[in-house]
BAFILUM-84627 format. One line per 10 residues: number of its first residue (from 1); their letters; for each residue x, y negated, z negated of C-alpha. Coordinates in Angstrom, 2 decimals. Layout:
NUM> A> X Y Z; ...;
end
This chain:
1> MGESAEDVYR> 11.46 -21.77 -15.32; 9.19 -18.88 -15.55; 6.72 -17.92 -18.24; 8.01 -15.01 -20.51; 6.07 -11.90 -21.14; 5.54 -13.07 -24.66; 4.02 -16.32 -23.34; 1.78 -14.53 -21.08; 0.70 -12.17 -23.75; 0.05 -15.03 -26.23;
11> RGLEAADADG> -1.92 -16.91 -23.59; -3.92 -13.72 -22.97; -4.70 -13.14 -26.62; -5.87 -16.75 -27.03; -8.72 -15.97 -24.52; -9.39 -12.37 -25.77; -12.01 -11.21 -28.26; -11.13 -9.58 -31.64; -10.37 -6.26 -29.83; -7.87 -8.02 -27.60;
21> RLPVPPLDEW> -10.13 -7.67 -24.59; -10.25 -10.44 -22.05; -13.63 -11.52 -20.63; -14.79 -9.48 -17.64; -14.58 -11.70 -14.45; -17.85 -12.51 -12.53; -18.02 -9.02 -10.89; -21.63 -9.50 -9.98; -20.65 -12.34 -7.66; -18.03 -10.07 -5.82;
31> ETFPFEGEIR> -20.04 -8.32 -3.13; -17.04 -6.16 -2.36; -16.46 -4.78 -5.90; -17.15 -1.09 -5.69; -18.67 -0.50 -9.15; -21.77 -1.63 -10.94; -22.94 -1.26 -14.57; -21.21 -2.17 -17.76; -17.35 -2.48 -17.28; -14.94 -3.45 -20.09;
41> VRPLRPPGDE> -11.54 -4.99 -19.70; -8.82 -2.80 -21.35; -7.22 -4.52 -24.41; -4.09 -6.48 -23.34; -1.02 -4.60 -24.45; 2.01 -6.41 -26.01; 5.17 -6.84 -23.86; 7.45 -3.75 -23.66; 10.23 -2.23 -21.47; 9.71 -1.96 -17.79;
51> PPRAGEDPAD> 9.14 1.65 -16.96; 11.73 3.07 -14.62; 10.77 3.37 -10.89; 11.25 6.65 -9.07; 14.46 6.66 -7.10; 16.32 3.77 -8.49; 19.46 5.81 -7.77; 19.54 6.86 -4.13; 20.70 10.34 -5.23; 17.27 10.75 -6.99;
61> CWRCRRDDSD> 15.17 8.96 -4.31; 12.55 11.44 -2.85; 12.61 9.33 0.30; 16.32 9.55 0.81; 16.29 13.34 0.11; 13.60 14.08 2.60; 13.97 14.70 6.28; 11.82 13.21 9.07; 9.21 16.07 8.96; 6.59 13.85 7.35;
71> AIWSDERWLV> 7.02 10.93 9.78; 4.48 10.33 12.58; 6.94 7.76 14.14; 10.62 6.83 13.60; 13.50 5.03 15.12; 17.19 4.73 14.00; 16.45 2.62 10.98; 12.65 2.98 10.15; 9.95 5.56 9.54; 6.12 5.45 9.52;
81> TPLEKPSGLP> 4.55 8.23 7.36; 0.99 9.06 6.52; -0.45 10.05 3.20; -0.15 13.82 2.47; -3.77 14.49 3.34; -6.80 12.55 4.66; -8.37 9.80 2.51; -11.50 7.89 2.77; -10.52 5.12 5.15; -9.60 5.83 8.88;
91> VVVILQPREH> -5.87 5.27 8.60; -3.35 4.70 5.84; 0.29 4.76 6.86; 3.49 3.67 5.12; 6.52 1.86 6.75; 9.89 2.63 5.14; 13.51 1.95 6.04; 15.82 4.96 6.27; 18.36 2.92 4.20; 17.82 2.98 0.54;
101> CDLGDLPPHL> 17.04 -0.64 -0.44; 14.23 -2.81 -1.77; 12.89 -6.04 -0.35; 15.07 -8.27 -2.51; 18.22 -6.57 -1.23; 17.15 -5.74 2.32; 20.28 -5.93 4.51; 20.25 -8.73 7.11; 19.96 -6.36 10.06; 16.79 -4.75 8.59;
111> AAELGPLLVR> 15.40 -8.12 7.51; 15.70 -9.30 11.19; 13.65 -6.30 12.34; 11.00 -6.32 9.56; 8.67 -9.16 10.70; 8.32 -7.89 14.25; 7.97 -4.30 12.99; 5.20 -5.25 10.52; 3.28 -6.80 13.45; 3.82 -3.70 15.62;
121> VERAVDAVGH> 2.54 -1.25 12.94; -0.44 -3.48 12.21; -1.34 -3.45 15.97; -0.71 0.20 16.27; -3.12 0.92 13.32; -5.65 -1.48 14.81; -5.39 0.46 18.14; -7.18 3.39 16.52; -10.43 1.54 17.35; -13.42 0.47 15.20;
131> IGRVHVGRWG> -10.99 -1.14 12.70; -12.27 -4.41 11.04; -8.98 -5.31 9.46; -5.62 -3.80 8.72; -4.48 -4.70 5.19; -0.72 -4.74 4.55; 0.51 -4.38 1.12; 3.74 -3.93 -0.83; 3.64 -2.69 -4.35; 6.99 -2.13 -5.78;
141> DGSAHLHFWF> 6.38 -0.69 -9.23; 6.24 3.06 -8.36; 9.12 3.71 -5.96; 12.41 1.79 -5.69; 12.65 2.64 -1.93; 11.05 -0.18 -0.03; 7.67 0.75 1.50; 4.72 -1.15 2.92; 1.21 0.17 3.02; -1.08 -0.39 6.14;
151> IARPARMPQL> -4.70 0.29 5.11; -7.32 0.18 7.90; -10.81 -0.87 6.92; -13.63 0.17 9.22; -15.28 -2.38 11.28; -18.85 -3.45 10.40; -18.52 -2.35 6.81; -18.14 -5.69 4.96; -18.70 -4.06 1.60; -15.22 -2.50 2.02;
161> RTSFAAIWDD> -13.47 -5.90 2.59; -10.63 -7.40 0.49; -8.19 -5.84 -1.84; -10.84 -3.41 -3.01; -10.31 -1.46 0.26; -7.60 0.55 -1.47; -10.13 1.56 -4.05; -12.80 2.37 -1.49; -10.08 4.69 0.10; -10.13 6.77 -3.08;
171> ILPPVPEELW> -14.02 6.63 -3.43; -15.11 7.55 0.15; -15.02 11.18 1.15; -11.93 12.06 3.25; -11.92 11.58 6.97; -12.29 14.90 8.85; -8.77 16.36 9.25; -9.10 16.60 13.05; -10.14 12.87 13.34; -7.42 11.93 10.81;
181> RANLAVVAQT> -4.78 13.57 12.96; -6.11 12.03 16.10; -5.97 8.57 14.44; -2.29 9.16 13.31; -1.42 10.18 16.80; -2.72 6.92 18.17; -0.66 4.97 15.77; 2.42 6.93 16.60; 2.04 6.80 20.34; 1.27 3.14 20.19;
191> LAAGGGHAHV> 4.40 2.50 18.29; 6.49 4.71 20.56; 5.30 2.68 23.54; 7.53 -0.19 22.11; 10.34 2.01 21.09; 11.21 4.84 18.82; 9.82 8.29 18.86; 6.26 9.60 18.14; 6.34 12.82 16.07; 2.69 13.78 16.55;
end
């Protein structure tokens, strides 16, 4: 039996101040937190309707309507795509099935391939070199088409560790485009060595 949104909200308000703001966690103890100075928690909002995700209907799904031109690697059932332009970390790529589905309704044939493929993509991103960790994440609130993020943190930069790596990716200046493209080529060619096709 789960906790309803109303129960979570009520529990939050019991710990909040008069403005509905929860206490700031001990950020000064988090050496990987990218910000300093005064920070306030936004007021907790009451429960509401879930916002629609992009592409709930396959006919409206941007991924299903797109060809392979943005993929750096693909096979018959999966694609690996980069962000549209360089960002602050060495490599950020996204693994997606060609078939329109989400994790909860992943067909058995794709589910059987997913675990080994997650490992292959992680290893391919790590093959770029000078990578401390490859973070793998799945956030399902924006797009209904299943997608996994692979976010490479540079080695020897412990300040960029943990889940804040995704924020540092937005903070750091973009990787030079030539290096970004070379990094993507390493990922694609490493993946293709185990099957599928590199497109860069």
